[in-house]
Structure formats: C-alpha cells, structure tokens
GUFITOR-309910 format. One record per atom (N, C-alpha, C, CB): y, x, z. Coordinates in steps of 0.05 Angstrom, whole numbers, plus 5000, padded with zeros to 4 digits. Glycine has a CB too. Example, Ala and Ser with C-alpha at 12.3 -4.5 7.8 and 13.67 -1.06 7.14 Angstrom:
<sites>
488652645156;491052465156;493452645156;491152265181;495552575142;497952735143;500152585157;498852825114;
</sites>
This chain:
<sites>
643231156869;644730936860;643030786839;647431016849;642930526841;641530366822;643230136812;638930266833;642830056787;644329836776;642329646763;646429936755;642529386771;640729186761;642328976745;639029046784;641528936720;642828736704;640628586689;644928866683;639928346699;637728196688;638728036663;636528006709;636827906651;637427736628;639127496635;634827646614;639127426661;640827206670;643827276668;640127126698;644427536670;647227626668;648227576639;647527926675;646627666620;647327616592;644827666575;649627806582;644427506555;642127536538;642427786520;641727286520;644927866516;645528096498;645328356514;648228066485;643728536504;643428806517;646028956516;641228966504;647628916495;650229046492;652028996516;651628966466;652128746524;653828666547;652828786573;654028366549;650228776577;649028886602;649429186604;646028816604;648929316581;649229606581;652129696585;648129726555;654029546574;656829616577;657629606606;658529426560;656829396620;657429366648;656229596664;656429096659;653729666658;652429886672;653830146667;649429896664;654730196643;656130446636;658730456651;656630466606;660130236653;662730236667;662230296697;664029956665;660230186709;659730236737;658930526741;657430056748;657330636724;656530916726;658931106724;654530996704;660731046705;663131226702;664931206726;664631146676;665230966737;666930936761;665731076785;667330636767;663131056788;661831186810;661931496808;658931096812;662031596784;662331886780;665031986792;662231966751;667031816790;669631886802;669531896832;671831696793;668031716844;667831696873;665731876885;667231416881;664031996869;661632146878;662332356899;660232266855;664432516893;665132736911;666532646936;666932936897;667632406936;669032296959;667132136978;671232106950;664732086969;662931926985;661432087006;660931786967;660731947028;659232067049;656332077040;659531897076;655032307042;652232327032;650232187050;651432627030;647932117039;645732007054;645431707051;646132067082;646731587032;646631297028;645531237000;649331157033;643931026999;643130916973;644730666967;640030856973;645530636942;647230416934;645830266911;650030506926;645730006913;644529836892;646629636883;641929696902;647229636858;649129446846;647429236832;651129576826;647828976839;646428756826;648628596812;644728576846;648628606785;650728466770;650328166769;650828586742;652528026768;652527736765;653727666738;654027596788;653527416730;654527326704;657427386701;654027036701;659027386723;661827426721;662527716712;663127366748;660627896714;661128176707;661528216677;658928356717;660328046661;660528066632;663328006623;658527876618;664428196608;667128156596;669428256614;667527866591;668828346638;670928456656;671828726646;669928466685;674228786653;675329046645;674829256666;678429016640;675229506658;674629726676;676229716702;675129996661;678729636700;680429636724;679329426744;683329566716;678229216735;677029016753;674629126767;676228756737;672829266752;670529396765;671529606785;668729526744;673429766777;674429986794;675429876820;676630146779;677229676819;678329576844;676229446862;680529376838;674329306850;672129186866;670429396879;670429006848;669629596864;667929806875;669429956897;666929996853;671930026892;673530176912;673830016938;676330236900;674329756936;674629586960;671929576975;675529306952;669729546961;667129526974;666529786988;664929456954;666830016975;666230276987;668030327011;666530496966;670530257009;672330307032;671630127055;675330257023;671029877049;670329677070;667829767086;669829397058;665929877071;663429967084;663630247096;661129957064;665830377092;666330647103;664730867090;665630637132;664330837064;662731037049;664531237035;661030897029;667131207036;668931397023;670531547045;671031247004;670831807041;672431967060;675331917056;671732257056;
</sites>
C-alpha cells in the first residue's frame, strides 16, 4: 500500500501527514478482510484536506467493495 500526498494537496506538512495517518489507520481495519495479492496506491487530492475520518472510511470502504477487494 502506498499513499501519495504532494505539495499541491496542501503546503502544510501537518495537513498532508494527517490525511495519510487517517488512511493508514482505516486500512489497518480492512487489512484482514482484504484479498491478498494486490497493491493499492492512494493519491490524495486537495479535497482530502480537512475531511473527517468517517468521510475517508466510507470512501475507502466503497472503493474496496466496488473493486471486489474485501471478503
């Protein structure tokens, strides 16, 4: 799993790191439910800054379910 947050997302490292930490913690919850053998890359956009954990959680859950990566 990789997470990319460029300076275009936010000039402040605090904001970029917070978003990356949130994604990592959410993915830890899904880790045991996921089908092995896939690489995942998250590329953050400007809209990610300031979002709450529940927003990230629902987005990630929908994406993983849509792609069939969750059991």
